[in-house]
N, C-alpha and C positions, 0 to 999 in steps of 0.2 A: 422579573423574569424567568420561566420554567425553561431546563437545560435537560436534556434527555439522554443517559449512559448507555450504551449498546456496544456488540463487538462482533467482528467478522473472524472467526477463528483465533480469538481471543486478541487481536489489534483492536483496541478498544477507544473509544471517541466520545466525547459530549458535543450532542447538537443542541442548536437553537434554530426556531423557527422564525424567521424575519425577510416575508414576502416582499415589504415595502422598501427592505433595504435599509434602514433607520436606525439600526445598531452597530456605534461605532466600538469597535473591540480592539483593545490595545494589546502589546503583546505582553505586559506586565498581568494583565487581565489574564491571558491565556496560560501562561506561566501558574500562576494561581490557581485556577481552576482544574488543571492538570498534575498539579504538584500530590503526588501518591500519600504524603505524610500529612500536608494541612490542608487539600482540597479533595477533588471528587476522585482525581487519580486518573490519568488517561494519556494514552500514547498523542492523541490529536484532539483537535478541536474543527469543529464544521458550523460556520454560519450557512443554513439554509437561505438564501437568496433568489432573486428573480434577475434574468438578464433578458428583459423585454417580457416576451410570453412564456419564455424558458425557464426552468428552474437552475440555477447556478448554486455549485458547489464551491465555497470562499473555505478551502483547508489554512490549517496552521500546525506545525510540530509543536508537539511540548513545550518547547523552549519557545515558543511565539513567533519566531520565523514562518514567513509565508513559503507554501510548497505548491506545487504544479499541478500534483494529483494524487488520489491515493484510492488504490484498487478496491479496496475492502472498506476504507471510506465511503466509497460511493455506494457501493451494496448496502451499507448500515443507512444511508441517508434518503435510499430506496425503499428502503424497509420502512423508514419510518413516514415517509409520504404516504406509503398503502396503508399502514396501521392507523394512522393519525386522520385518514379520510382525506388528504388533501391530494390524492391521486386515486385514479384506477386502476387497479391490477392490469398487467399487459405490457406492452412495448412503447417504451416512450425515451426520451433523449436528458439528459444532464449536462448544464454546460459548466467546464471546467477552464481554468487558467491551461490545459493542455488541450484545449476545444472541446466540442459536441463529443459525448460518449451516449451511444444508445444501450438500452436495460433492458432484459427480459425479465418482469417478477410477477409468479404465480400468487396466488390468493395464499399459499403455502409452501414452505421448500425452498431449494436452493434459487440463488437469483444468478443471471447472468450478466455480466457487462463485456460487451465488445470496445477493447480498450484502445483499439486505433492501429494504424502499422506501427510496427516498430521502426523506428527512425533509422537506426544506421548502428552497423559493429564498426568501433574506431580501431580497431586490433588487439593486441594481447596485452596483458598489463599482469601486474603482481599483487598480490597484498600480505602483509605483515602481521602476524597477531602473537605476541607471547614469544617472541623470538623466532619462531617458523614461517615459512614464504612459501606460498602458494601461488599458482598460475592460471589465469581465464583470460576473459572477457570485457572489454570497456564496451556496454551498451545505453542504448537512449532510447527512454521508455518514454520522453517526455521530462524525465527528472534521470538523474544518471545513476549508472549502476556498475559496479566493477565485481564480475561473477566468477567466483575460483572454485576449483574442484578438489577435495580433500579425501583420502582415501577412508577415512574416518571421522564424522561432525564430532567425535570426542577428543580428537587431538586438538582441536582448536583451543581449547580451554576457555577460559572465563572472557568475555567481550564488555568488561568495564569501561574502556578505552577504546576510541576508535583505531581500527587498523589503520596500518602506514600503507597508502598505496601508492605505484611507481606505475607511470610519471604522476607527480602529483599535480604537473601542470594541467591536466588533461581536467582537475576539479576544481576549478579555484572557488566555487561556493559550497564544497562539501561532496559527498558521495555516499551513497548506500551501499553497504558491501555483502553480498552473498555468500555463502561458504556450502558446497554443495557435493553431497555423496550419491552414488548409482548404487541403488541397492539391489540385491539378487533378485528379486522379482520385478526389475524393469521399470519401480517407481523410484522417485527422489525424494531425498533427506533434504533439510536446508536448518540453517541458521542465517539470521540476518542483523546487521548493525544500520540502524537507519540515522541518517544526519539529522542532527538536531533532536534527537530523541533518544538513541542509545540501542541496545539490545530490545527486539520485541518479539513478540509471539507469532509474528506471522506478517507479511508485507504484500501487499495485492501487484503492484508493479513490479514488486520484486519478483515475485513468482513467475510473472510473465516472463521476465528476463531469464530467470533460470530456465526454461522450457526453451526460448532461443538458444542459451548458451549449451544446452545440454545435448539440442538437436547438432549442432555445430560442430561439439566434441563428439557425436557419431555419426559424421558425415556429410551433415545440411542438407539432408533429403526431407522436401516439403509437400503434402502437408503434414503435420507431427500432432502430437497428443500424448502429453504428460500426467500423471497424476502426482502430486508436489505437496510430502508430509513435511511444515513448518512444526515448531513445538505446538501451536496453537489448535492444528487441525488437521484438516484434508482438503487439497484443493485441486480443480482439473484446469488444465491450459491448452487449450488449440491453437496451433498457428495454421493458418490456411496456405495459399502456394504464394500468395501477397504479402505476407508478412504480418498480416493482421491478427494480432492477438487475443483470444475469447477465454473469459476467465469465469468460472464457474463456482459456486460456493455458498456457504451458509452466511446467514444475517439475525443478530437479535440485539432486542431493545430490551432493556433489562428494569431500569428504575426511571423515573420522573425525580429532578432536583430543583429545589429555591435554589437559582443563582444572583440573588439581590445583595448578599454579601460580598459578592466578588464582581459584580458591573454595575 
């Protein structure tokens, strides 16, 4: 089986095309493929399947665990479908474990995905890393996010271990933690530690959670638009008056790989 390596703002993935839903992928196989020392190396694995007549994104974290949704991953998947000739450019849906998402995919250039409504803000939380603690918000993007605010990204230090989040009882299956700095030009800078992966160069659902958290921090007026700068690049998030998050950014396919040694 052939897999394709690609990334969205350096949040990287290995994808396989399985429209007949025949591939049975185990957690061990995902871990082997995503291993950066002995495998291809990636933050996540995407099996492109079908749900009826609609495309379905079967997404796994690099540790093999199943995840609901990935905002960068779904843009890379859409790029795959267009470049490989399985889908015409334009607006089309992709189903996920977090429901149907609609994408706008041109022949070239940035890809936009309507991530849907940000479900709920559950209140304030805190996150601790390297002995320092910051406060922020608990936000549901279909997957859980703890977004905290820092004076400078540099003060966070390394993110080799998962940050300690309080109250931990809010996240029985783990949580993605975003550290956010307001920049003088009005943009945002962020770092993210993703559950089941570790620190990544970018996180699509995370940038949407960050955009809402920043809006709340600045008074909560909607609609709002933010330019967000994770380490891997530059993304734009718009939040409309109904809390729908619209994510725009690049997606690239890099190379095909023979996965027969892993599957």
